[in-house]
C-alpha positions in Angstrom: 18.0 35.6 -83.2 15.9 37.7 -84.6 12.2 36.8 -85.4 12.5 33.9 -83.1 9.3 33.4 -81.0 9.7 31.4 -77.5 13.2 31.3 -75.8 16.5 31.2 -77.7 17.8 27.7 -77.9 20.7 26.6 -76.2 23.1 25.5 -76.4 23.9 26.9 -80.3 26.3 26.3 -82.8 27.6 28.7 -85.2 29.6 28.5 -88.5 32.3 30.6 -90.1 32.6 31.0 -93.6 36.4 32.1 -95.2 36.5 32.0 -99.3 39.7 32.4 -101.2 40.6 32.8 -104.5 43.6 30.9 -105.0 46.6 32.1 -107.0 48.3 29.6 -109.5 50.1 26.5 -107.2 48.4 27.9 -104.0 48.4 25.3 -101.7 48.4 27.4 -97.6 45.0 29.5 -96.7 44.9 31.6 -93.8 41.5 31.2 -91.9 39.1 33.2 -89.2 39.8 30.1 -87.0 38.5 26.6 -86.5 38.2 23.7 -84.5 40.5 20.6 -85.7 37.8 18.2 -87.3 34.9 20.4 -87.1 35.6 22.0 -90.5 34.4 21.3 -94.5 37.3 21.9 -97.1 35.1 23.1 -100.8 37.4 23.4 -103.4 35.4 25.0 -106.6 32.5 23.2 -104.6 34.1 20.2 -105.1 34.1 18.8 -100.9 37.6 18.1 -100.2 38.6 15.1 -98.3 40.8 15.5 -94.8 44.1 14.0 -94.5 43.8 13.2 -98.1 42.9 16.6 -100.1 43.9 18.9 -97.2 45.3 18.9 -93.8 43.9 21.2 -91.0 45.4 20.9 -87.7 47.1 24.4 -86.2 43.5 25.9 -86.0 44.3 28.6 -88.6 45.6 26.8 -91.9 44.1 24.9 -94.1 46.9 23.1 -96.5 45.5 21.2 -99.7 47.6 18.8 -101.0 48.3 19.8 -103.9 48.3 22.9 -105.3 45.3 25.2 -106.7 44.8 26.7 -109.9 44.9 30.8 -110.4 41.0 31.3 -110.1 40.1 28.5 -108.3 37.4 29.1 -105.3 38.4 27.9 -102.2 36.1 27.6 -99.2 36.2 26.8 -95.6 33.1 26.3 -93.5 34.4 25.9 -89.6 31.8 25.0 -87.1 31.6 25.9 -83.4 31.6 23.0 -80.6 28.9 23.1 -77.5 28.0 20.5 -75.0 25.0 19.4 -74.6 24.8 18.3 -71.3 27.2 18.8 -68.1 26.1 16.9 -65.3 25.2 13.3 -63.6 23.2 10.7 -65.0 21.1 8.6 -62.0 19.3 5.5 -62.4 19.0 3.3 -65.9 20.7 5.3 -68.9 20.3 3.9 -72.2 22.9 4.8 -75.2 23.0 4.2 -78.7 26.6 5.6 -79.3 29.5 6.6 -76.9 32.5 8.7 -77.6 35.7 8.7 -75.3 37.7 6.1 -73.7 35.6 5.3 -70.7 37.9 6.1 -68.3 35.5 8.1 -66.2 32.7 6.0 -66.1 31.7 4.1 -62.9 29.3 1.6 -61.5 29.7 -0.8 -64.6 29.6 -4.3 -63.3 33.0 -6.1 -65.4 33.1 -9.9 -66.3 34.2 -12.2 -68.8 31.7 -11.7 -71.5 31.3 -14.7 -73.9 32.4 -14.6 -77.3 32.4 -16.4 -80.6 34.8 -15.7 -83.4 37.8 -16.9 -85.0 39.6 -17.7 -81.4 36.6 -19.9 -80.6 34.0 -19.5 -78.4 35.5 -18.4 -74.9 33.9 -16.5 -72.2 31.5 -16.8 -69.1 29.1 -19.3 -70.1 27.2 -18.8 -66.5 25.7 -15.8 -67.3 27.3 -14.4 -69.9 27.5 -10.4 -68.1 30.8 -8.9 -69.8 32.9 -5.4 -70.6 31.1 -3.2 -72.4 33.8 -1.8 -74.7 35.0 -4.4 -77.3 38.0 -3.7 -79.5 37.6 -6.6 -83.0 38.7 -7.2 -86.4 37.4 -6.0 -89.5 37.1 -9.1 -91.3 36.2 -12.1 -90.3 38.5 -15.2 -91.2 36.8 -18.3 -89.9 33.7 -19.6 -90.4 31.4 -19.0 -87.8 27.2 -19.7 -87.0 25.4 -17.5 -84.6 22.6 -20.0 -83.4 18.7 -19.6 -83.6 18.2 -18.4 -79.9 21.2 -15.8 -80.5 21.9 -12.0 -80.3 24.8 -10.9 -82.0 26.4 -7.3 -82.6 28.9 -6.3 -84.7 30.8 -2.6 -85.0 31.1 -2.2 -89.1 31.9 -2.3 -91.8 32.4 -5.6 -91.5 34.4 -7.5 -94.4 34.1 -11.8 -94.6 36.8 -12.7 -96.4 36.6 -15.2 -99.2 36.0 -18.7 -99.1 34.6 -18.0 -95.2 30.8 -18.6 -94.7 29.1 -16.7 -91.9 26.0 -18.4 -91.0 23.2 -16.3 -88.6 20.2 -18.1 -87.8 19.8 -16.0 -84.9 20.1 -12.3 -85.2 23.2 -10.2 -86.1 23.2 -6.5 -85.9 26.1 -4.6 -87.2 26.4 -1.3 -86.3 
């Protein structure tokens, strides 16, 4: 990092750009390498959608769903991954998001929890403590009311079906 004043920040991520000029009908482009899901692909400057417009799964080739026209510009931008932290947290830890299956998490109090939804009201009505991870539907199919003294959370996007009423007298956060 020439010209940088101070300690070189670590970790560092980098990007690699591969640019191609397509031949008529060309679909496969051999890149200098990438980590699947850590790349952007552009066709004539238009960002393509992974899994719809192209596939990139083997770490080297990007394959367009439809053949390019002769002279089309294909650009592949690959990003390196890096680890921000490797260690053990102690004490109280607050996180806005979590990625992974949680199988290595320990010391988490598990309980039944309390839930409101199309399957009715259920769970631990005494202390309301529950598990951390929940999987739910993306469409609300039954009328639900969130009482004025309740805080509710849903992972979105959330769709409310036609003819269904969601009444929020308390607080609802959709993340």
